[in-house]
C-alpha positions in Angstrom: 17.5 -116.5 18.0 19.8 -114.3 16.0 20.9 -110.9 17.1 21.8 -108.4 14.5 22.4 -104.7 14.3 19.0 -104.0 12.5 17.0 -105.8 15.2 19.1 -104.2 17.9 18.5 -100.7 16.4 14.8 -101.3 16.0 14.4 -102.6 19.5 16.4 -99.8 21.1 14.5 -97.1 19.1 11.2 -98.6 20.2 12.3 -99.0 23.8 13.4 -95.4 23.9 10.1 -94.3 22.4 8.1 -96.4 24.8 10.0 -95.1 27.8 9.8 -91.5 26.6 6.0 -91.6 26.0 5.1 -93.6 29.2 7.6 -92.5 31.7 5.1 -90.5 33.7 2.1 -92.8 33.3 0.9 -94.9 36.2 -1.3 -97.1 33.9 -1.7 -97.7 30.2 2.0 -98.3 29.5 1.1 -101.1 27.2 -1.4 -99.3 25.0 1.5 -97.6 23.1 2.7 -97.9 19.5 6.3 -98.5 20.6 5.4 -101.3 23.0 3.3 -102.9 20.2 6.3 -102.6 17.8 8.5 -104.5 20.3 5.8 -107.2 20.6 5.6 -107.4 16.7 9.4 -108.1 16.6 8.5 -111.4 18.3 11.6 -113.6 19.0 13.9 -111.0 17.4 13.2 -108.8 20.5 13.7 -111.5 23.1 17.5 -111.3 23.5 17.2 -107.6 24.0 14.3 -107.9 26.5 16.4 -110.5 28.3 19.3 -108.1 28.6 17.0 -105.4 30.0 15.6 -107.9 32.5 19.1 -108.7 33.7 19.5 -105.0 34.6 16.5 -105.2 37.0 12.8 -105.5 37.1 11.0 -103.8 34.1 7.5 -103.6 32.8 9.0 -104.7 29.5 8.5 -108.2 30.8 4.9 -107.9 29.7 6.0 -108.0 26.1 7.1 -111.6 26.8 3.6 -112.4 27.9 2.4 -111.4 24.4 5.3 -113.1 22.5 4.9 -116.3 24.5 1.3 -116.5 25.6 0.3 -118.9 28.4 3.9 -119.5 29.3 3.7 -117.8 32.7 0.3 -117.8 34.4 -0.1 -116.1 37.8 -3.2 -115.6 39.8 -3.6 -112.5 42.0 -0.9 -110.0 42.7 2.6 -111.0 41.9 5.4 -108.5 42.4 7.2 -107.3 39.2 10.5 -108.5 40.5 9.1 -112.1 40.9 7.7 -112.2 37.4 11.0 -110.8 36.0 13.0 -113.5 37.8 10.6 -116.2 36.4 11.1 -114.9 32.9 14.9 -114.6 33.4 15.0 -118.3 34.3 12.9 -119.3 31.3 14.8 -117.2 28.9 18.3 -118.3 30.2 17.3 -121.8 29.2 15.7 -120.8 25.9 18.6 -118.6 24.8 21.2 -121.2 25.7 20.0 -123.5 23.0 
């Protein structure tokens, strides 16, 4: 997975837009054009999502569910921090390759 300035700029712009437009929403954070643009980046977004996850739990983790469908399957309520830690573990192995 390559990181480059263009992908970084695109990711950061979309993350800022998503945060700006959804900061005060309690639901519907994923029905947003900026979130969808992050998902459309596919694996180009993954290193940047990983860095955000390392800062602490974030709803951005749900973009990974769309980029890598059926990788993490949970039933019932699972705390955000738990899901973020699961993805951190998965991505640390994936990005080390």
